[in-house]
VOGU-3710 file (C-alpha; in Angstrom, 3 decimals, decimal comma):
1> xxxxxxxxxx> 20,171/-12,388/-9,917  22,881/-10,726/-7,460  22,057/-8,187/-4,356  23,475/-5,381/-7,019  21,324/-6,010/-9,581  18,108/-6,730/-7,063  18,536/-3,382/-5,864  19,115/-1,797/-9,281  16,021/-3,297/-10,375  14,075/-1,981/-7,703
11> xxxxxxxxxx> 15,508/1,593/-8,333  14,312/1,281/-11,896  11,181/-0,219/-10,068  10,587/3,204/-8,143  12,067/5,645/-10,569  8,868/4,632/-13,443  6,105/4,518/-10,299  7,614/8,201/-9,583  7,202/9,299/-13,569  3,707/7,320/-13,561
21> xxxxxxxxxx> 2,159/9,146/-10,339  3,902/12,342/-11,340  1,924/12,328/-14,763  -1,214/11,048/-13,361  -1,204/13,994/-10,610  -0,248/16,534/-13,638  -3,217/15,265/-15,812  -6,313/13,917/-13,982  -8,007/13,191/-17,664  -5,370/11,175/-18,315
31> xxxxxxxxxx> -5,686/6,950/-19,900  -2,533/5,182/-19,889  -2,382/2,613/-22,700  0,511/0,856/-22,623  1,060/-0,809/-19,165  1,294/-4,819/-19,403  5,082/-4,741/-20,677  5,396/-3,377/-17,384  4,014/-5,877/-16,038  5,778/-8,660/-17,651
41> xxxxxxxxxx> 9,271/-6,682/-17,224  11,760/-8,770/-15,235  12,424/-5,830/-12,907  9,073/-5,674/-11,220  8,421/-9,282/-11,561  11,461/-9,778/-9,296  10,126/-6,796/-7,071  6,599/-8,582/-6,304  8,237/-11,666/-6,041  10,287/-10,234/-3,276
51> xxxxxxxxxx> 7,286/-8,375/-1,798  5,335/-11,562/-1,896  7,974/-13,859/-0,319  8,077/-11,383/2,135  4,524/-11,601/3,354  4,784/-15,138/3,149  1,535/-17,532/3,001  1,015/-20,904/2,229  0,604/-22,223/-1,081  -2,292/-22,009/-3,423
61> xxxxxxxxxx> -4,407/-25,160/-5,509  -1,318/-25,694/-7,093  0,442/-26,950/-4,224  3,862/-25,161/-5,440  5,786/-23,513/-2,829  8,257/-20,657/-2,215  10,881/-23,440/-1,101  10,139/-25,177/-4,377  10,529/-22,691/-6,369  13,519/-21,474/-5,254
71> xxxxxxxxxx> 15,087/-24,786/-5,240  14,583/-24,847/-8,582  15,634/-21,084/-9,219  13,445/-17,932/-9,116  15,286/-16,049/-12,105  13,931/-18,984/-14,238  10,523/-19,529/-12,735  9,926/-15,847/-13,237  11,297/-15,912/-17,069  8,771/-18,420/-17,821
81> xxxxxxxxxx> 6,318/-16,457/-16,052  6,649/-13,210/-18,139  6,858/-15,476/-21,204  3,484/-16,543/-20,635  2,737/-12,861/-19,968  4,161/-11,625/-23,419  2,691/-14,791/-25,105  -0,349/-14,267/-23,485  -0,651/-17,951/-22,505  -1,229/-16,548/-18,694
91> xxxxxxxxxx> -4,421/-18,084/-17,329  -4,871/-17,436/-13,738  -5,742/-20,757/-11,480  -8,479/-21,616/-8,984  -8,061/-19,221/-5,369  -8,177/-21,527/-2,637  -10,317/-20,422/-0,048  -10,424/-20,522/3,851  -12,582/-19,443/6,634  -11,143/-17,093/9,219
101> xxxxxxxxxx> -13,102/-17,221/12,642  -14,515/-13,528/13,314  -14,729/-12,378/16,788  -18,667/-13,445/17,262  -18,555/-17,234/17,780  -19,511/-19,285/14,824  -19,071/-16,473/12,366  -16,441/-16,793/9,595  -14,945/-14,402/7,157  -13,812/-16,108/3,862
111> xxxxxxxxxx> -10,010/-15,485/3,213  -9,123/-16,417/-1,157  -5,536/-17,947/-1,293  -4,325/-17,376/-4,881  -1,354/-19,292/-6,071  2,109/-17,829/-5,665  2,549/-17,361/-8,868  -1,171/-15,020/-9,780  -0,375/-13,465/-6,358  3,260/-12,430/-7,857
121> xxxxxxxxxx> 1,618/-11,240/-11,199  -1,221/-9,455/-9,600  1,588/-7,611/-7,389  3,569/-6,608/-10,622  -0,083/-5,212/-11,678  -0,412/-2,940/-8,508  3,674/-1,850/-8,602  1,996/-0,485/-12,208  -1,108/1,102/-10,937  -1,127/1,988/-7,901
131> xxxxxxxxxx> 1,084/5,218/-8,379  -1,851/6,033/-10,987  -4,338/5,370/-8,717  -2,891/7,019/-5,500  -3,082/10,471/-7,555  -7,048/9,840/-7,758  -7,628/8,627/-4,290  -9,670/10,711/-1,923  -8,026/12,404/1,171  -10,566/10,610/3,370
141> xxxxxxxxxx> -9,436/6,987/2,103  -6,646/5,890/4,661  -6,635/1,925/3,777  -3,639/0,452/1,897  -1,953/3,678/1,234  1,671/4,752/1,419  2,085/6,905/4,157  -1,273/6,239/5,855  -2,764/3,901/8,383  -5,590/3,522/10,272
151> xxxxxxxxxx> -4,261/5,483/13,498  -4,901/8,422/10,826  -8,266/7,447/10,319  -9,167/7,313/13,846  -6,876/10,478/14,681  -9,137/12,159/12,004  -12,555/11,117/13,460  -11,206/12,713/16,938  -10,344/15,732/15,314  -13,520/16,193/13,362
161> xxxxxxxxxx> -14,906/15,698/16,729  -12,843/18,304/18,963  -14,020/21,071/16,186  -17,436/20,792/16,819  -18,449/18,091/14,580  -20,775/15,731/17,266  -23,075/13,594/14,815  -21,791/10,378/13,905  -23,029/7,777/11,557  -20,840/4,662/12,828
171> xxxxxxxxxx> -21,219/2,547/8,958  -21,080/-0,936/8,296  -21,510/-2,221/4,705  -22,593/-5,983/4,318  -20,180/-7,829/2,561  -18,383/-4,954/0,897  -15,825/-6,809/-0,922  -18,063/-9,906/-1,883  -20,806/-7,405/-3,382  -18,434/-4,742/-5,626
181> xxxxxxxxxx> -20,103/-4,871/-8,991  -17,606/-5,862/-12,141  -19,093/-4,010/-14,750  -18,924/-0,467/-12,657  -15,861/-1,088/-11,149  -14,384/-1,948/-14,557  -15,483/1,368/-15,353  -13,597/3,078/-12,726  -10,746/1,483/-13,364  -10,998/2,238/-17,268
191> xxxxxxxxxx> -11,278/5,361/-16,568  -7,529/5,828/-16,353  -6,236/2,564/-18,248  -6,761/1,903/-21,727  -4,489/-0,479/-22,060  -6,891/-3,636/-23,085  -4,398/-6,957/-22,295  -4,252/-5,166/-18,509  -7,691/-4,817/-18,334  -8,290/-8,283/-19,380
201> xxxxxxxxxx> -6,171/-9,607/-16,788  -8,096/-7,676/-14,262  -11,453/-8,836/-15,037  -9,927/-12,614/-15,135  -8,685/-12,066/-11,681  -12,389/-10,935/-10,629  -13,758/-14,138/-12,019  -11,031/-16,490/-11,020  -13,085/-19,884/-9,659  -12,814/-20,405/-5,941
211> xxxxxxxxxx> -12,064/-23,836/-4,639  -13,072/-24,997/-1,001  -13,857/-27,729/1,037  -17,293/-29,665/0,379  -17,214/-30,830/4,010  -17,121/-34,579/3,129  -13,156/-34,437/2,571  -12,841/-33,172/-0,655  -13,298/-30,139/-2,533  -15,204/-28,414/-4,982
221> xxxxxxxxxx> -15,000/-26,015/-7,484  -17,322/-22,625/-8,228  -17,601/-19,634/-10,145  -19,933/-17,228/-8,133  -18,271/-14,393/-9,022  -18,319/-15,137/-12,742  -22,068/-15,942/-12,465  -23,136/-13,217/-10,291  -20,471/-10,811/-11,987  -19,355/-9,383/-8,558
231> xxxxxxxxxx> -16,825/-9,350/-5,750  -13,363/-9,173/-5,734  -11,425/-11,961/-3,932  -10,139/-10,927/-0,106  -6,649/-12,166/0,102  -5,385/-11,421/-3,381  -2,739/-8,675/-3,833  -5,424/-6,786/-6,370  -7,936/-6,989/-3,949  -7,403/-3,659/-1,534
241> xxxxxxxxxx> -6,634/-1,261/-4,540  -9,516/-2,376/-6,243  -11,991/-1,905/-3,202  -10,248/1,636/-2,885  -10,967/2,185/-6,566  -14,718/1,815/-5,990  -14,849/3,114/-2,672  -13,858/6,519/-4,356  -17,152/6,634/-5,878  -18,747/6,720/-2,543
251> xxxxxxxxxx> -17,051/9,842/-1,354  -17,158/11,618/-4,777  -20,783/10,914/-5,212  -21,210/12,151/-1,261  -19,382/15,713/-2,329  -20,982/15,891/-5,446  -24,670/15,488/-4,467  -24,107/18,307/-1,995  -23,943/16,188/0,972  -20,917/17,333/2,553
261> xxxxxxxxxx> -21,719/21,073/2,284  -25,305/20,559/3,333  -24,394/18,607/6,630  -21,361/19,488/7,137  -20,198/16,552/7,338  -17,104/14,086/6,287  -16,588/10,850/5,559  -13,372/8,892/7,119  -13,212/5,513/5,647  -10,927/2,479/5,864
271> xxxxxxxxxx> -11,198/-0,399/3,948  -15,077/-1,424/4,751  -15,029/0,673/7,664  -16,470/4,039/7,478  -17,636/7,032/9,397  -19,497/10,181/9,007  -18,771/12,789/11,068  -21,198/16,096/10,792  -23,124/18,630/12,488  -26,614/17,345/11,304
281> xxxxxxxxxx> -29,097/14,616/12,434  -26,877/11,467/12,105  -30,382/9,837/10,817  -30,464/12,262/7,931  -26,936/11,887/7,115  -27,504/7,852/7,134  -30,571/7,992/4,882  -28,478/10,135/2,179  -25,651/7,936/2,371  -28,374/4,395/1,950
291> xxxxxxxxxx> -30,035/6,394/-1,099  -26,190/6,502/-2,477  -25,340/3,057/-1,611  -28,097/1,659/-3,470  -26,666/3,433/-6,683  -23,834/1,859/-6,020  -25,369/-1,775/-5,921  -24,094/-1,692/-1,968  -25,772/-2,206/1,098  -25,365/-0,932/4,149
301> xxxxxxxxxx> -25,963/-3,507/7,261  -29,033/-2,079/9,568  -27,875/-4,359/12,443  -24,327/-2,952/12,563  -24,792/0,628/11,483  -25,509/3,088/14,482  -26,539/7,113/14,650  -25,214/8,770/17,418  -24,177/11,914/19,403  -20,899/11,988/20,706
311> xxxxxxxxxx> -19,867/12,550/23,668  -23,092/11,498/24,917  -22,601/8,373/23,322  -19,449/6,514/22,591  -18,700/4,252/19,360  -15,797/1,922/18,313  -13,978/3,024/15,509  -10,992/0,518/14,186  -10,051/-0,922/17,615  -10,384/2,527/19,748
321> xxxxxxxxxx> -13,445/3,618/21,352  -14,331/7,357/21,275  -16,156/9,129/23,648  -16,004/10,805/27,002  -12,891/10,151/28,668  -12,116/11,046/32,305  -8,852/12,675/33,449  -7,137/11,781/36,474  -8,265/12,928/39,993  -11,431/14,642/38,962
331> xxxxxxxxxx> -9,809/17,262/36,528  -12,859/16,785/34,116  -14,149/15,098/30,765  -12,822/15,690/27,528  -13,687/13,956/24,397  -10,672/11,119/23,745  -9,764/7,775/22,563  -8,762/4,454/24,460  -8,685/0,869/23,267  -12,274/-1,189/23,121
341> xxxxxxxxxx> -12,938/-3,431/25,388  -13,220/-5,455/22,937  -9,540/-5,167/21,819  -8,035/-5,380/25,546  -10,166/-8,839/26,061  -8,914/-9,950/22,450  -5,235/-9,486/23,836  -5,780/-11,255/26,701  -7,237/-13,970/25,144  -4,440/-14,522/22,723
351> xxxxxxxxxx> -2,527/-13,976/25,722  -4,166/-16,865/27,840  -4,477/-19,070/24,968  -0,190/-18,835/24,578  0,198/-19,524/27,847  -2,122/-22,476/27,742  -0,777/-25,498/29,905  -0,722/-27,433/26,489  2,239/-25,179/25,846  4,163/-26,074/29,072
361> xxxxxxxxxx> 6,826/-27,861/27,008  8,266/-24,805/25,215  11,201/-23,033/26,982  10,786/-19,899/29,071  12,868/-17,941/26,705  10,595/-18,841/23,584  7,748/-18,456/25,510  8,916/-14,896/26,419  9,626/-13,936/23,126  6,089/-15,243/21,937
371> xxxxxxxxxx> 4,251/-13,004/24,843  6,393/-9,740/24,022  5,713/-10,033/20,043  2,202/-10,085/21,005  2,257/-7,142/23,602  4,651/-5,354/21,179  2,508/-5,573/18,079  -0,516/-4,645/20,149  0,599/-1,777/21,824  2,210/-0,112/18,919
381> xxxxxxxxxx> -1,003/-0,116/17,307  -3,030/1,002/20,254  -1,021/3,713/21,641  -3,275/6,879/21,105  -5,299/8,825/23,959  -5,915/7,343/27,043  -3,929/3,991/27,151  -2,474/3,642/30,927  -5,463/1,841/32,145  -5,463/-0,770/29,078
391> xxxxxxxxxx> -1,647/-1,007/29,394  -1,842/-1,509/33,443  -4,741/-4,492/32,646  -3,043/-6,226/30,273  0,477/-5,585/32,174  -1,605/-8,108/35,290  -3,030/-10,099/32,844  -0,173/-11,332/31,229  2,693/-11,303/34,373  -0,609/-13,563/36,204
401> xxxxxxxxxx> -0,479/-15,564/33,289  3,104/-16,731/32,670  3,484/-16,849/36,521  0,728/-19,682/36,302  2,644/-21,113/33,101  6,016/-20,967/35,076  4,758/-22,539/38,228  3,072/-25,332/36,153  6,630/-25,991/34,336  8,564/-25,963/37,293
411> xxxxxxxxxx> 5,575/-28,030/39,324  5,366/-25,533/41,887  2,711/-25,470/44,024  -0,252/-22,662/42,927  0,202/-20,975/46,732  3,404/-20,198/46,072  3,553/-17,836/43,607  5,353/-15,441/45,016  8,434/-17,446/43,704  7,533/-15,567/40,439
421> xxxxxxxxxx> 7,104/-11,909/41,607  6,128/-9,298/38,418  9,164/-7,117/39,247  11,004/-10,964/38,345  9,029/-11,620/35,669  9,840/-8,184/34,020  13,416/-7,796/35,123  15,097/-11,652/35,246  12,617/-13,221/32,271  12,571/-10,329/29,833
431> xxxxxxxxxx> 8,451/-10,232/29,915  7,755/-6,764/28,216  5,996/-4,282/30,202  3,701/-1,477/28,579  3,247/0,778/31,895  6,177/2,898/31,199  5,472/3,666/27,450  2,143/5,826/28,056  4,821/8,779/28,896  6,340/8,721/25,604
441> xxxxxxxxxx> 3,155/8,399/23,724  1,800/11,055/21,671  -1,861/11,332/22,666  -1,255/9,638/25,995  -2,499/12,986/27,625  -5,760/12,955/25,966  -4,948/13,427/22,523  -4,014/17,014/23,321  -0,806/17,608/21,526  -0,808/18,586/18,146
451> xxxxxxxxxx> 1,278/15,326/17,021  -1,564/13,026/17,532  -3,725/14,952/15,260  -6,305/16,285/17,770  -5,718/19,666/17,649  -4,087/22,060/19,853  -6,009/21,319/22,999  -8,508/18,626/23,837  -12,134/20,472/24,066  -13,884/19,965/27,996
461> x> -17,279/18,189/27,467
//
């Protein structure tokens, strides 16, 4: 397919998505009954393949790679996949599970890697379903949605604090993605979709077998999701939407039971993270949330959930520490945001690992480019509130680690670090410096500007 045909196909996809969203918005009770034929349409499959290709990732259990697909021809590969969907012979393959280390030592998060063919079909289904359910998702939900981000969620919490909502439930769900009950989730999906074949595909994806290392050099295959009838496959393209659809029940229940009015409280949700920000005692709000979660067959983690009052106590939400900040030169205190200590330590650890002595064989340009990508990505996210102290600490750490790496590379004695001054690292080697960015960032002055989403002024505390 040529570039022009790809562009035309993308435009057709967007046009249909716009129509689906408009129809779902206009009639909140409408159920869509003819959607599966969109999933196997070649323009949708092409758009899905392009998205999966951009995201990259390794092969699934079948070992099929993007390079192998492109060698035989993407067009023919997609046509065969489309035929399987039309004929009803498409069957999802097993998910390869890997364990991703968490921040806590010795703890891991399971990540599922579906085969590329399954990722493409799921993404095509996502292109069809997302515009429909986007009309239903609540304003309190910020994850995996167009035009919304984690920074918007942080800003919303900050705005609520600055308007007098000081009681906080810093919530954590126990294994949310792994505990979502299939029957209740499918009811939530079927409320909008009556296409039996598409519903059958979604159920098949929820029940995909899992293949993982057996600890003895081989693999074992399990069907835990099918037996226990719960859980969505983390790492699958369809999983974020399904998790949002089910979390919507929590937010709707909170409002329907009158808790939002009773406690003058709002839930701010991002994936499996949530805060309840209100005016009633936090312990009462937590008790109400726990009762509601029991009905949803979910559990709040008692070890990671906190009740607190801000700014007397600070808390961490989506990597930001939210609490009492102090203005420079002793000009008072305010409720503000800044990168958490763990977030700063995390980027410093990554910088240290990248500049380890085992990488001394790399070119200096390549090393600086890698460091700059780390620093740029981190600062693009951590750009709200009082960022200057964190930026200065990271700048100093990055310069120190690069200086040590250059000394090892050029066999310069450690006592002669002066050869690589910070100015030289920034100007000659091109190391990214974060501190000058602070003047340009919205919210750098206590998040007091409206652009940062925290109200017209920051309230003193």
